[in-house]
Residue frames relative to the residue before (quaternion, step in Angstrom):
aa qw qx qy qz dx dy dz
X 1.0000 0.0000 0.0000 0.0000 0.00 0.00 0.00
X 0.1551 -0.7567 0.6280 0.0951 3.44 -1.18 0.91
X 0.4252 -0.6847 0.4862 0.3376 3.75 -0.88 0.54
X 0.5399 -0.5759 0.4948 0.3633 3.43 -1.28 0.41
X 0.6833 -0.4331 0.3394 0.4799 3.53 -1.28 -0.01
X 0.6555 0.5016 -0.3256 0.4613 3.66 0.88 -0.91
X 0.6978 0.4622 -0.3215 0.4429 3.56 0.83 -0.84
X 0.5877 0.5545 -0.3648 0.4627 3.62 1.15 -0.70
X 0.6369 0.4953 -0.3428 0.4812 3.73 0.96 -0.70
X 0.6776 0.4842 -0.2999 0.4652 3.61 0.82 -0.80
X 0.6154 0.5180 -0.3283 0.4952 3.62 1.01 -0.69
X 0.6814 0.4653 -0.3285 0.4596 3.58 0.75 -0.83
X 0.6657 0.4810 -0.3426 0.4562 3.60 0.87 -0.64
X 0.5906 0.5057 -0.3725 0.5066 3.70 1.11 -0.65
X 0.6669 0.5133 -0.3210 0.4344 3.69 0.76 -0.73
X 0.6437 0.4999 -0.3184 0.4841 3.53 1.09 -0.93
X 0.6787 0.5018 -0.3034 0.4422 3.67 0.91 -0.81
X 0.6275 0.5374 -0.3047 0.4739 3.49 1.14 -0.76
X 0.6515 0.5258 -0.2808 0.4693 3.46 1.10 -0.97
X 0.6160 0.5584 -0.3104 0.4609 3.54 1.12 -0.86
X 0.6830 0.4848 -0.2653 0.4775 3.56 0.85 -0.88
X 0.6246 0.5464 -0.2888 0.4774 3.49 1.06 -0.87
X 0.7010 0.4830 -0.2375 0.4679 3.52 0.92 -0.94
X 0.6100 0.4993 -0.3550 0.5026 3.57 1.13 -0.59
X 0.6547 0.4891 -0.3558 0.4534 3.62 0.84 -0.74
X 0.6289 0.5128 -0.3301 0.4823 3.63 1.00 -0.76
X 0.6357 0.5454 -0.3096 0.4501 3.63 0.97 -0.78
X 0.6103 0.5492 -0.3308 0.4652 3.55 1.11 -0.79
X 0.5734 0.5781 -0.3796 0.4391 3.67 1.05 -0.58
X 0.7031 0.4667 -0.2842 0.4551 3.57 0.91 -0.83
X 0.7073 0.4885 -0.2859 0.4235 3.59 1.05 -0.67
X 0.5913 0.5782 -0.4120 0.3826 3.57 0.98 -0.33
X 0.4702 -0.6283 0.5351 0.3129 3.62 -1.22 0.49
X 0.7346 -0.4902 0.2787 0.3773 3.45 -1.37 0.40
X 0.7656 0.3264 -0.2041 0.5154 3.61 0.98 -0.66
X 0.5474 0.6110 -0.4013 0.4074 3.55 1.27 -0.05
X 0.3859 -0.7211 0.5157 0.2553 3.66 -0.79 0.96
X 0.5894 -0.5496 0.4849 0.3399 3.45 -1.40 0.57
X 0.5181 -0.6002 0.4850 0.3689 3.61 -0.98 0.59
X 0.4014 -0.7215 0.5030 0.2554 3.60 -0.88 0.79
X 0.7344 -0.4332 0.2852 0.4377 3.57 -1.30 0.14
X 0.6144 0.5549 -0.3298 0.4537 3.60 1.06 -0.71
X 0.6571 0.5059 -0.2818 0.4827 3.54 0.93 -1.00
X 0.7047 0.4529 -0.2762 0.4712 3.58 0.74 -1.02
X 0.6434 0.4780 -0.3849 0.4576 3.68 0.98 -0.58
X 0.6218 0.5279 -0.3718 0.4433 3.61 1.07 -0.39
X 0.5866 0.5602 -0.3174 0.4913 3.45 1.31 -0.79
X 0.6780 0.4748 -0.3339 0.4510 3.60 0.86 -0.84
X 0.5905 0.5620 -0.3575 0.4557 3.61 1.10 -0.71
X 0.6574 0.4863 -0.3131 0.4829 3.68 0.97 -0.85
X 0.6556 0.4985 -0.3314 0.4602 3.59 0.90 -0.81
X 0.6459 0.5013 -0.3439 0.4618 3.61 0.89 -0.76
X 0.6050 0.5332 -0.3847 0.4490 3.67 1.06 -0.51
X 0.7201 0.4736 -0.2448 0.4441 3.56 1.04 -0.84
X 0.7959 0.2874 -0.1304 0.5166 3.59 0.86 -0.97
X 0.4348 -0.7345 0.4830 0.1954 3.48 -0.65 1.28
X 0.6390 0.5712 -0.2952 0.4223 3.50 0.93 -0.86
X 0.6495 0.4882 -0.2595 0.5220 3.49 1.22 -1.00
X 0.6828 0.4797 -0.3215 0.4477 3.63 0.84 -0.89
X 0.6067 0.5787 -0.3395 0.4263 3.62 1.14 -0.60
X 0.6476 0.5215 -0.2990 0.4682 3.62 1.27 -0.47
X 0.6563 -0.5350 0.3903 0.3614 3.49 -1.32 0.11
X 0.3886 -0.7341 0.5059 0.2327 3.53 -0.57 1.15
X 0.5898 0.5889 -0.3580 0.4209 3.59 1.12 -0.58
X 0.6180 0.5343 -0.2955 0.4953 3.51 1.07 -1.05
X 0.7038 0.4707 -0.2749 0.4556 3.70 0.67 -1.13
X 0.6224 0.4965 -0.3285 0.5082 3.74 0.94 -0.82
X 0.6764 0.4778 -0.3348 0.4495 3.66 0.76 -0.76
X 0.5905 0.5343 -0.3757 0.4740 3.60 1.08 -0.64
X 0.6408 0.5066 -0.3235 0.4775 3.74 0.98 -0.68
X 0.6473 0.5325 -0.2921 0.4606 3.55 1.02 -0.81
X 0.6159 0.5296 -0.3184 0.4886 3.50 1.14 -0.95
X 0.6648 0.5337 -0.3057 0.4239 3.51 0.90 -0.93
X 0.6991 0.4252 -0.3044 0.4876 3.57 0.81 -0.74
X 0.5674 0.5498 -0.3868 0.4756 3.54 1.07 -0.36
X 0.6680 0.4747 -0.3058 0.4847 3.59 0.96 -0.84
X 0.6223 0.5164 -0.3588 0.4662 3.59 1.00 -0.64
X 0.6446 0.5230 -0.3221 0.4552 3.66 0.98 -0.81
X 0.7006 0.4517 -0.3030 0.4620 3.56 1.04 -0.77
X 0.5680 0.5548 -0.3704 0.4821 3.63 1.34 -0.37
X 0.6886 0.4887 -0.2691 0.4632 3.53 0.89 -0.97
X 0.6607 0.4929 -0.2827 0.4905 3.51 1.26 -0.67
X 0.5149 -0.6882 0.3985 0.3202 3.63 1.26 -0.13
X 0.5224 0.6575 -0.3822 0.3857 3.56 1.29 0.19
X 0.8074 0.1824 -0.0575 0.5581 3.52 1.07 -0.72
X 0.5698 -0.5441 0.4603 0.4091 3.62 -1.31 0.14
X 0.6642 -0.4638 0.4165 0.4126 3.51 -1.43 0.25
X 0.5037 -0.6411 0.4752 0.3307 3.61 -0.96 0.89
X 0.2052 -0.7980 0.5662 0.0216 3.44 -1.10 1.06
X 0.7151 -0.3919 0.3750 0.4410 3.53 -1.38 0.12
X 0.1903 -0.7465 0.6147 0.1691 3.65 -0.97 0.60
X 0.2669 -0.7672 0.5744 0.1011 3.40 -1.04 1.05
X 0.6455 -0.5567 0.3585 0.3806 3.52 -1.11 0.50
X 0.8094 0.2865 -0.2031 0.4708 3.47 -1.00 0.86
X 0.7174 0.3921 -0.2890 0.4981 3.68 1.12 -0.01
X 0.8336 0.1128 -0.1428 0.5215 3.51 -1.06 0.98
X 0.5328 0.6499 -0.3980 0.3678 3.61 0.91 0.61
X 0.6074 -0.6293 0.3593 0.3255 3.61 1.09 0.13
X 0.7898 0.0252 0.0079 0.6128 3.57 1.07 -0.57
X 0.6591 -0.5182 0.3852 0.3857 3.55 -1.34 0.29
X 0.1950 -0.7350 0.6451 0.0752 3.50 -1.04 1.06
X 0.2943 -0.7596 0.5594 0.1531 3.58 -0.80 1.04
X 0.7788 0.3883 -0.2739 0.4094 3.42 -1.37 0.38
X 0.0392 0.8525 -0.5207 0.0246 3.61 0.61 1.02
X 0.6804 0.4740 -0.3073 0.4669 3.52 1.13 -0.41
X 0.3060 0.7665 -0.5124 0.2372 3.70 1.21 0.23
X 0.7087 0.4820 -0.2639 0.4424 3.59 0.63 -1.20
X 0.6647 0.4660 -0.3175 0.4901 3.71 0.79 -0.94
X 0.6782 0.4950 -0.3247 0.4354 3.67 0.52 -1.07
X 0.7397 0.4309 -0.2866 0.4302 3.66 0.66 -1.09
X 0.6186 0.5176 -0.3654 0.4646 3.54 1.10 -0.46
X 0.6307 0.5181 -0.3264 0.4767 3.60 0.99 -0.73
X 0.6800 0.4772 -0.2963 0.4713 3.60 0.87 -0.79
X 0.6630 0.4681 -0.3064 0.4974 3.65 0.88 -0.90
X 0.7492 0.4167 -0.2913 0.4245 3.61 0.79 -0.40
X 0.6735 0.5000 -0.2531 0.4819 3.54 1.44 -0.24
X 0.8023 0.3158 -0.1198 0.4922 3.52 0.92 -0.77
X 0.3759 -0.7336 0.5229 0.2172 3.64 -1.03 0.72
X 0.7239 0.2805 -0.1223 0.6183 3.58 1.26 -0.77
X 0.0365 0.7909 -0.6016 0.1060 3.58 -0.73 1.20
X 0.0116 0.7990 -0.6011 0.0132 3.54 -0.62 1.05
X 0.1120 -0.7823 0.6108 0.0491 3.59 -0.99 0.71
X 0.3977 -0.7067 0.5219 0.2647 3.61 -0.73 0.98
X 0.3841 -0.7196 0.5352 0.2198 3.56 -1.07 0.79
X 0.1471 -0.8971 0.4162 0.0178 3.37 0.23 1.50
X 0.3239 -0.7814 0.4829 0.2265 3.55 1.31 -0.21
X 0.0444 -0.8825 0.4677 -0.0212 3.49 1.04 1.06
X 0.6471 0.5484 -0.3010 0.4358 3.57 0.92 -0.96
X 0.6720 0.4628 -0.3007 0.4938 3.56 1.03 -0.82
X 0.6213 0.5887 -0.3143 0.4106 3.59 1.09 -0.72
X 0.7740 0.3512 -0.1751 0.4970 3.48 0.92 -0.84
X 0.2954 0.7584 -0.5115 0.2755 3.62 1.11 0.60
X 0.5700 -0.6163 0.4138 0.3524 3.59 -0.93 0.81
X 0.4776 -0.6173 0.5120 0.3588 3.55 -1.20 0.39
X 0.5685 -0.6645 0.3891 0.2893 3.43 -1.11 0.85
X 0.3798 0.7383 -0.4879 0.2694 3.75 -0.92 0.53
X 0.2651 -0.7105 0.5952 0.2658 3.54 -1.28 -0.16
X 0.7481 -0.4029 0.3023 0.4320 3.45 -1.39 0.00
X 0.6944 0.4679 -0.2569 0.4826 3.51 1.10 -1.02
X 0.7723 0.0335 -0.0453 0.6328 3.66 1.00 -0.76
X 0.2412 -0.8497 0.4643 0.0658 3.46 -0.05 1.60
X 0.5756 -0.5635 0.4413 0.3954 3.57 1.12 -0.15
X 0.5007 -0.6294 0.4967 0.3262 3.59 -1.39 -0.06
X 0.8575 0.1379 -0.1330 0.4774 3.44 -1.26 0.86
X 0.2205 0.7950 -0.5343 0.1843 3.63 1.00 0.61
X 0.6885 0.4653 -0.3138 0.4593 3.56 0.88 -0.98
X 0.6370 0.5154 -0.3350 0.4651 3.67 1.02 -0.60
X 0.6109 0.5386 -0.3093 0.4909 3.58 1.13 -0.71
X 0.6537 0.4641 -0.3278 0.4998 3.65 0.95 -0.79
X 0.6183 0.5359 -0.3416 0.4624 3.62 0.98 -0.64
X 0.6726 0.4684 -0.3114 0.4809 3.57 0.90 -0.84
X 0.6276 0.5432 -0.3379 0.4437 3.58 0.97 -0.70
X 0.6674 0.4775 -0.3307 0.4661 3.48 0.94 -0.76
X 0.5806 0.5713 -0.3489 0.4634 3.54 1.09 -0.72
X 0.6919 0.4951 -0.2843 0.4419 3.59 0.77 -0.95
X 0.6391 0.5157 -0.2822 0.4959 3.48 1.03 -0.94
X 0.6954 0.4830 -0.2888 0.4469 3.55 0.72 -0.95
X 0.6333 0.5387 -0.3355 0.4429 3.65 1.15 -0.53
X 0.3001 -0.8255 0.4459 0.1721 3.53 1.40 -0.20
X 0.1920 0.8375 -0.5012 0.1026 3.54 1.06 0.72
X 0.6178 0.5340 -0.3389 0.4671 3.66 1.06 -0.65
X 0.6571 0.4923 -0.3096 0.4796 3.54 0.89 -1.00
X 0.6536 0.5098 -0.3369 0.4466 3.64 0.81 -0.82
X 0.7110 0.4623 -0.2862 0.4460 3.59 0.74 -0.99
X 0.6313 0.5100 -0.3496 0.4682 3.60 1.06 -0.56
X 0.6823 0.4625 -0.3226 0.4652 3.63 0.87 -0.83
X 0.6698 0.4913 -0.3282 0.4497 3.57 0.91 -0.63
X 0.5903 0.5270 -0.3460 0.5041 3.57 1.18 -0.52
X 0.6373 0.5314 -0.3229 0.4552 3.56 1.00 -0.76
X 0.7392 0.4592 -0.1976 0.4513 3.53 0.91 -1.11
X 0.7789 0.2478 -0.0871 0.5696 3.60 1.24 -0.69
X 0.0389 0.8405 -0.5390 0.0391 3.52 0.92 0.83
X 0.8375 0.2359 -0.1749 0.4608 3.53 -1.00 0.87
X 0.6354 0.4672 -0.3554 0.5017 3.67 1.22 0.09
């Protein structure tokens, strides 16, 4: 089974949000002091709930996916403490996510722009509406369906939504 263009956009957003939650949990490993315990799953779940209340883009995502990212992190920690795996690390876009993630330059470009400019504006492109399928049926597929599918792939591959989300994260309020 292959996802439609709309589904691919949603899956990419779910993966980005799960990666964000995972990376925050990894980051907390570095902030704790030598004798301070790592926050447990319950504490981090409460922190996730607080973050979802503050960040619209996180709240718009699946809470189940984000909670599972925390469960996966704690399983990875248990494996590390048990000596069977390496210490959990930062997750990068496109790795260990189960399907192809588009836009490998999103992180680099959004970091550069956030660091370089004081005023940043992004056009509200309504990407989900733009990648809707062309109308038609199997018997009468409509006109230019193949071209529309190609356009949809190009839009998804440009990773506009992922770029806008990461830029808003890095340059909040600008």
